[in-house]
Each structure stands twice: as structure tokens, then as C-alpha cells.
KOLRO-786630 format. One record per residue (C-alpha): x, y, z; chain; residue in one letter. Coordinates in Angstrom, 2 decimals. Layout:
REM residues N
      px      py      pz cadena residuo
       X       Y       Z      A       a
...
END
This chain:
REM residues 100
      px      py      pz cadena residuo
 -128.08    8.12 -193.45      A       m
 -131.02    9.84 -191.29      A       f
 -131.61    9.22 -187.35      A       n
 -133.94   10.34 -185.24      A       p
 -131.20   13.05 -183.50      A       q
 -131.03   14.50 -186.75      A       t
 -134.18   15.08 -187.58      A       i
 -134.18   16.46 -183.61      A       f
 -131.92   18.89 -184.44      A       i
 -133.36   20.19 -188.34      A       a
 -136.56   20.83 -186.24      A       m
 -135.30   22.71 -183.64      A       l
 -133.65   25.02 -186.98      A       g
 -136.91   24.88 -188.50      A       v
 -138.51   25.49 -185.66      A       t
 -135.67   28.19 -184.62      A       l
 -136.57   29.59 -188.32      A       v
 -140.23   29.66 -187.14      A       n
 -139.53   32.46 -184.48      A       g
 -138.09   35.30 -186.03      A       f
 -140.43   34.90 -189.72      A       v
 -143.95   34.17 -188.17      A       s
 -147.30   36.38 -188.40      A       p
 -147.94   35.56 -184.07      A       i
 -144.38   37.12 -183.65      A       v
 -145.52   41.15 -183.52      A       p
 -148.71   39.31 -181.85      A       l
 -146.18   38.16 -178.84      A       v
 -144.01   41.39 -179.44      A       f
 -147.24   43.79 -178.23      A       v
 -148.01   41.48 -175.16      A       w
 -144.46   42.04 -173.83      A       s
 -145.57   43.82 -170.67      A       p
 -147.48   40.08 -169.34      A       v
 -145.17   37.93 -169.89      A       w
 -142.07   39.48 -169.64      A       l
 -140.02   40.36 -166.14      A       p
 -139.55   43.83 -164.26      A       e
 -136.16   42.61 -163.44      A       f
 -135.85   41.79 -166.92      A       a
 -134.53   45.31 -168.63      A       p
 -137.10   47.10 -171.56      A       q
 -135.43   47.41 -174.30      A       t
 -136.46   47.06 -177.67      A       p
 -133.79   44.29 -178.05      A       i
 -134.66   42.31 -175.09      A       v
 -138.49   41.71 -176.25      A       i
 -138.23   40.93 -179.29      A       l
 -135.15   37.48 -178.89      A       y
 -137.66   36.03 -175.50      A       g
 -140.85   36.92 -178.25      A       t
 -138.63   34.85 -180.61      A       s
 -137.90   32.49 -178.50      A       l
 -142.07   31.57 -176.72      A       i
 -142.76   31.27 -180.82      A       v
 -139.99   28.77 -181.41      A       s
 -140.79   26.85 -177.72      A       v
 -144.03   26.78 -179.19      A       s
 -143.71   26.48 -182.76      A       t
 -141.46   22.45 -181.31      A       l
 -144.34   21.99 -178.83      A       i
 -147.88   22.59 -181.29      A       l
 -145.89   20.40 -183.85      A       s
 -144.70   17.39 -181.04      A       g
 -148.81   17.13 -180.55      A       v
 -148.88   14.44 -184.55      A       p
 -146.20   13.90 -183.50      A       a
 -147.44   12.27 -180.10      A       a
 -150.81   11.57 -181.68      A       l
 -149.61    9.37 -184.06      A       f
 -147.33    7.23 -181.74      A       e
 -150.11    6.64 -180.59      A       r
 -153.46    5.88 -182.91      A       l
 -150.10    3.59 -184.43      A       t
 -149.76    1.58 -180.96      A       g
 -145.71    2.69 -181.29      A       r
 -144.12    2.66 -177.51      A       r
 -140.86    4.67 -178.58      A       e
 -140.51    7.53 -181.15      A       s
 -138.55    6.23 -184.08      A       d
 -137.80    7.90 -187.71      A       m
 -141.60    7.94 -188.75      A       s
 -142.70    9.93 -185.63      A       s
 -139.92   12.35 -185.94      A       m
 -140.48   12.89 -188.95      A       l
 -144.61   13.68 -188.54      A       v
 -143.22   15.42 -185.56      A       w
 -140.32   17.98 -188.39      A       l
 -143.10   18.44 -191.39      A       g
 -145.62   19.90 -188.63      A       a
 -143.22   22.07 -187.42      A       a
 -142.67   22.70 -191.42      A       f
 -146.73   23.26 -191.71      A       l
 -146.76   25.85 -189.38      A       l
 -143.16   27.29 -190.31      A       t
 -145.25   27.99 -193.83      A       l
 -147.21   31.33 -192.96      A       p
 -143.96   32.70 -192.05      A       g
 -142.03   31.90 -194.84      A       l
 -144.94   32.58 -197.48      A       i
END
């Protein structure tokens, strides 16, 4: 039915959605002079895409923490379906404020 790779693809989709709808996006957008390199074009579309990418990757990393704790507490040596579902659930919970 589902395998861990399919869950991972779904999780990437959820994090990409969060990159556009998160309430953090305007804050990261305003802080663009801090994270945007000087050689990059200073156009609003470049800043928006960069902001979206930063929020998406941050969501992916932060949602992996509960999955890693779950694997550690249950003594798993490798990621399996359960830990990937925990990761997906955490990513969805981080995306939820932007969807509401």
C-alpha cells in the first residue's frame, strides 16, 4: 500500500505548502537583507522564493525531531513506516497554523 518513500514524498509536499502559507513567511521576508547574498538579485520574486525555501527546509528539519525522538525511544535502528508517519504528522502540525 504505502511505503516509506511515498510517505517521504508526501512530507516534502506538506513542507512545500508550509513554505507558502506559514505565518512565519512575512518575518523571514523582512529579514532578507540578513540571509540574501549580495550577488543575488534583490527582486521581490527572488526574495519570496528564497523565503519559501527557507521556511520549507526549516519545517522539514524541525518535523524530523519528533521522529528521531520516537526512533530513539523505541530502540529502532532504521526508519520504518511508523517513524515516517510520525515525521509526516509533525510536518502537518507545523503546517496547520498556515492552513487555518
